[in-house]
N, C-alpha and C positions, 0 to 999 in steps of 0.2 A: 430387452427394454421392459417387459412385463415384470420380470424379477426385480429389476431396479426400482420400478414404481412401487412394488410391494414393500421393498426395503424402506423406501422413503415414507410410505404410509405408516408402516409399523413404527418407524423412528418418530414420526410426528405424533402418533398416539402416546408413545412412551414419554416424549418430551412434554406433551400437553398434560399428562397425568402427573408428572413431576412438578410442573408449575402450579397445578391445583393444590398439591401437597404443600408447596412452599408458601402459597398465599394463605393457606389455612393455619399452618404451624408457625410460619415466620422463623425458620431456624437461624440461629446466630453462629458466626464463626468465632471459635475461641482458641483452637489449637491449629497448628499448621497442617494437620490432617484434614481440616475443614477447608473447602473451597467456597468462599462467600457467594451466595446465589445472586447477590446484588450488593452495591456499595452500602446499602442500608443494613446489611447483615454483618458489616465489619464492626468488631468491638475493639476497645482499647487493648484488651489482652492479645487479640490476634495481631493487631497492627504492631504491637510491641515485639512480638516474636518475628514478624516479617521484616521489620526495618531497623530494629534497635540492637540486634545481636552483636554488632561490632563495637558497641559502646558500653562498657561495664556500668551497670547501675541505671542505664537509661530506660525510660518507660513512657508510653503514651498515657497522658492523663485524660484527655478528651478528644473526640473526633466528630466533626460535623460534615455533612454531605451537601454539595451544591450541584444541581443538574447543569450540564453544559450543552450537549447536543446528542443527536442519535442518528445512526446510519446502520451499517452492517454490524457495528458494535455501539454500545451506548457510552457516552463520555461524561464523567463527573469530576468534580474537584473536591478533595478532602482538605478541610482546614484542621490542622493537627496542633494540639497543645501537649507539651512534654513536661516531665518533672525537671528538676534543676540540672541533673546530669545530661539529659537530652538537650536542654537549652544551651548548656555550655558547649556541647559538641557541635552545635549548629545543625542539628538534624532538620530536614525540610518541614517547614510549617505549612506548606501548600504542596499537595501531591495530585497529579493528574491521573485519572483512572480510565481504563477501557474494560468493559465487562459485558456479560450476556444475560441480562435479567429478564428478557422477554422471549416469547415463542419465536418471533421472526429472527432475532439475533442468534438464538441458539440453533435454529435450523440452517441459517446462512453461515455464520462464522464459527459455530460449534460443530455441527454435523459436517459442514463443508471443510472444516479443518483450519480455517484462517486464524482462529485464536491460538490454536496449538502451535502453528507454524510461527506466528508472531512471537509467542513465548520462547520458542526455540531460537529464533534470531536474537532476541534480547539477551537470552541466557548464555548462548554459546558463541555467537559471531560478533555482536556489537562490541564487546570488550576488546576485540582484536582489530577494530577498524579505527583509523585516524581520520575521521570525518566529523562534520558538524551534524549531529543527530541526537535525539533524546537519550538520556541515561535511564535505565530501568532499575528500580530499587528491589522489585520482587515480582515474580510471575508464577501463576499456578493454573492448572487445568484439570478437569475431571472428565475422563473418557466416557463414563457411564451416564452422567447427567448433562454433559456439555456445558457445565458452568466453567467460567474462566474469569480471571481478573489480572490485569497488568497494572502495577504501580509505577508510574513514570514521572520523570522530571517535569515540573510545571515550568515550561519554557518562558512563559510571560513573567513569572516571578524571578527565575534565575538569570535570564538573559534578555529580558525586556523584548521578547520576540514579537514580531508582527506576522500573522499568518497571511499567506497570499490567496488570491482568488482570481476569477476571470476578469475582475475590474483592475487588477494590479498591473501597472505599467512596468514591465520588466526592462530595465535599462541594459545597455551593453555590458556594463560592469557586473550587474547581477547575473546576466547570462554567462559571462565568462567564469564567474564563481560557481555557477551550477555545473558547468562543463568540467571545471577542475575537481569538484566533488565527485562527479561520476567517474572521472578517470582514476581517482584514488580508490573508489569503491571497486571498480572493475579490475584495476591493476593488482589488487590484493590477492585475487584468486584466478587471474587470467591463465587459461590453459591448465588449471589444476585438475587432473583427472581423478584425484582422490576425494574431492569435495563431496561427491555423492555418497561415498562410503562413510565419511566422517559425520555427515549431517543427512541421515537417511530420510528425514522429514522434508528435505529440500527437493522438490520435484524438478525434473528437467522441463524446460519451457514447452517443447512440443507436446509432452504428455499433459502438463498443466493446462495448456490452452485447449487441446482437443477434448479432454474430459470435461472441462468447464463449458466448452461450446455445446457439447452433447447435452449436458445437464440443463443448461439455460436456453437451449435452442437458439443459439446466437445467429445462425444463418437465417432462420425464419424472422427473428426480431430485427435483424439488420434491415431487411426489406421493409418491414413495418415502420422502422425509424426513418428510413429514407422517404417514405410517404409522408410522415408527419413533419419532416424538416425540409420538404421539397423547396420551399421558397428561399431558404438560405443556402442551398446546395449549388455548386457550380453546374451550369446547364450541361456542359460537356460530360461531366461525371455522371449526371442523371441519365444521359443517353446510353451510358455503358454500365448502368447500375447492376445488371445481372452478371457482370464480370468481376464485381468487387469480391464476392465470397470465394470463387475459385482462385483468384489472384492472392487472396489472403492465405489460403491453404498452401499454395505454392511457395509463399514467402517463408514458410517454416523451414525450408531446405537449409538456409544458412545456419540455423540452430543445430541441424543434424550433421553438417559436414565441416563446420569451422570450429576453432577452439571456443570453448564456453567459459563463462565466469559467473560470479554472483550478480544477479539482477535484482533491483528493487521491484520492477515489473509494473508499478503504478505511479510513475513519476509526473503525473499531471500537475499543473500549477497549483492546485488546491492542496497538494501534499508538501509544498515548500514553505519555508518561513525565512524571515530575515531577522537576525539578532540586532540588538541595539547597537552593536559594534559594526553592523553592516555585512556580516557573514551570512551567506545563504546556507540553509540547513534543510534536511530531508526527514520527514516523519512518516507515520502510518506504514509500518513494515509488515502488513498482514499478507502480502502476496509475493514474497521473494521466491526466486526460482533460479535454476541453472540454465543459462542460455547465452546468446550472442549479444555483445555489448551494444550493437546498433539498435536493438529494441528500445533500450532506455534513452539513448541519445535522440533518436527520431521522435520519440514520444515527448520528451522534455521540451525540445525546441519547437515542435509543431503545436503543442498545447499552450506553451508559456508565452511565446512571442506574438505580438501583433503581426499580421501577414506581411506588411511592408518591411518591418524590422527583420523578420525571418528571411525574406528575400535578400535583404542587404547584407545580413550577417552570417547566414548559415554555413557558407563555405569556409569563411574565416574561423568560425566556431568549431567546425568539424576538424579543420587543420590543427587548431589549438588542442582539441581533444586527443587527436592522434599523437601529437607531440608530448602531451602530458602523460598519456597512457604508456608511451615508450619510456618516459622517465620513471615510471613505476615498475619497469622490468619486462613489459610486453615487447614483442618485436615491432619494428617500425613498419607500418602497413601502408600499402599503396593508396593514395588518395582517391583515384578514380574508382577503384574497386570498393573502397569504403563508402564512397558516395552512392554507389549502386545499392549497397546494403541499406544505407540510410533511407533511400527512396522506397525500398521494398517494405521496410518496417513501419512506414507510415500507415500501412494497411492494418497492422496489428494495433497501432494506437487508436485508429478509427473504431475498431471492433469493441474497444473498451467503453465507448460512448454510445454506440448504437444500442447496446444492451442496457445502457443506463436510461436512455430515453424511452425505449419500449421493451418491456420484459414481462415475465410471468408474474401472476398475482402473488406467487409465493415469495417474491423478492420485495424488499422494502424500496422506497424511493430514496436512492442513495445520494442524490444531488438535486439541487433546485433545477427547474426547467431552464431558467436563464443560464445557469452555469453549463448545463448539458448542451444546450443549443450553441452556446459560444464555443465550446470545445469541438463539437461536430463541425461547425463552420470553419474554424481555423485549420483543423486537420484535413478536412475535405479540400480546402483551398490549397494546402500543401500537396496533397495527392494530385490535384489537377495541375498545379504549377509545374510539378516535377515529373509528370507522366508516369506516376507510380504503377499504374496498371500495366504499362509496357516494360517494367523493369524486371519482371520475374520470368 
């Protein structure tokens, strides 16, 4: 632990020094060997090389940057003007970016590896998936400085997308579309034992979770989060609060003993969008891992559905998922066994939000308190409804 702390401290010093240099010099990205330290470092020359290569004669004439939001990565929108060849080719006039321009984003998403993994997903896996998810035009990452940038499809411009949040009323049709997307995602690599060799940056879920829990002291902050959210937690769950973490660790067993697949790993309602045509899509691919499908399904339904809707629909939705998963080439799974796995993985969905409500000062505030409390309450209610603590 002492060595790990020293490594973090030394990395923090190195990153801090690099940021001081960038603020003094304001380096600009002009060739693809340059990784822009922020969207403001992007030049027309660099952007031409990044996105115009497939169109002979096309070039970026001007680029303007608009701030959008910040979390583990910062999000901006690029307004891009092209020469005549670029305009004729219909190159994107609006591009959504994710980058690491600050100390916090570089320590969390850079040093923590999220930006590198997201780039790996968009570069190597996204083109192979038949699901509604953003297209990536270009992605690059620097292991030395922890700078990174992803140039993504601006879904508002291309598909008139509406992004979801805790206020979104997820209808039965929307939930069914979510389930269908997850079945397609999971079916693509279900039981594929070579996925870890082909994509070495894709961690297996037990390792991803346990290392993250150690770094972020998830057990400790789960108890602090329960204290902070006590008035919205089910009374029966609070009486057994000290069983939550041991049960969460036991629930890792399914990932170790059952066939694994590609997981999104962070399928809360805030990472979903609905296109203008009514399709549900999934974005924010910075946490993919290799694990058991039940993790994503439990997380999506418990965080996205109002409790009464979840109670009324979850069995039907799980049956639909199993049917669709089999349609993508997986074996047909026993419903009762699958429902037990679903109950168990509610505990892992919950751990994603306790660490969001209460966390180390080294972490940014990743969600609003209203969103975080809503997610905790929904997932805790599902844990209580389904006796998840007794399922492991």
